[in-house]
C-alpha positions, 0 to 999 in steps of 0.5 A: 426524520431529524436523523436522516437530515442529519445523515445527509447533512453530514454527506453534504459536508464531507463531499464538499470538503473534497471538492477544492472550491467547495469551502463556502458551502461547507461552512453553509452546511456545518452551520446547519447541523449540529456541532457533533455531526459538523465535526464528524464530516470535516473528519470523515472528509479529512480522512478520505482526501490524498495528501502528502502520505499519498504524493510520497507513493509517487515514486512507485508510479510508471513501468519498471524493469524488475530485477528478482532475487529469491533465496530457499534458505539464508545459505543458498545462492540466490535465484534470479528471474525477471519482470516488469511492474506497472504501477498506477494510481487508482481511485482518485490518487488513494491507492497505488495498484501494482501489476507485476508480471514475468516468470519465475524458474521457468513459469509464468508468475503475476501478482497484483499489489496494492499500497496506500497511506491511511491519512486516519490510523497515519499508516502504510498499508499493503496487501499482494496476491500472486499465482503462486499462492491462493492466499492474500498476504497484508502489510502494515507499517511505516517510513523512518525519519528520512523518508525513503525507507520503511518496514511494513509487517504481516502474517502468511499461513505457514504451508506445513502448520496453517499456522501464522508465522510473520513476514516483513515488507521492506522498501527503499525508495532511490532518487533515481526513480527506482525502488527495492523491496525485500521480503523477510520471513521465517521459511521453514527455519525460526530465524527471519531472513531475506527470502525475496529482493525485487529490484525496480528500474523505471524503463518509462 
């Protein structure tokens, strides 16, 4: 029974802390539970509350025209295509959802991505899935000191061997409301090269 009351107090404190007008209620809850549980409640609330890390992603919200360039190998000319991307906050401004649709090499292409800042690890995380694959790619990394460029690393299953192959997602946020995303990977070779570039221009 005591454990149940402690958990209830922990949850109540967390919910109050995510409410900007709940400071007085938080203090009352914190005073009524052991110090450790109160500290855990405050840490949990901090972990789940959007802040400066999420605000940096505001540049990705809106509707964008996307110019796409794809490279089969480093020496080949890029294959050009176009798409539209819609970025929107979901789950209480905690995650950015990106819906992309267009065509690539004459075929319909669509994808869904999510990007977020993890308040606990202090890292940015992203996922991507599209109709050109049955797998999901997961990336993790951070921005540089300028706050405008980010590199996130992940891996995909090599189509020939099935083994993990490293990939990198590189982003540059512009001052004009646009941004550029590059996908780097090994492809069929052993060296990393730029496989895809997506240049986002805000349309509204």
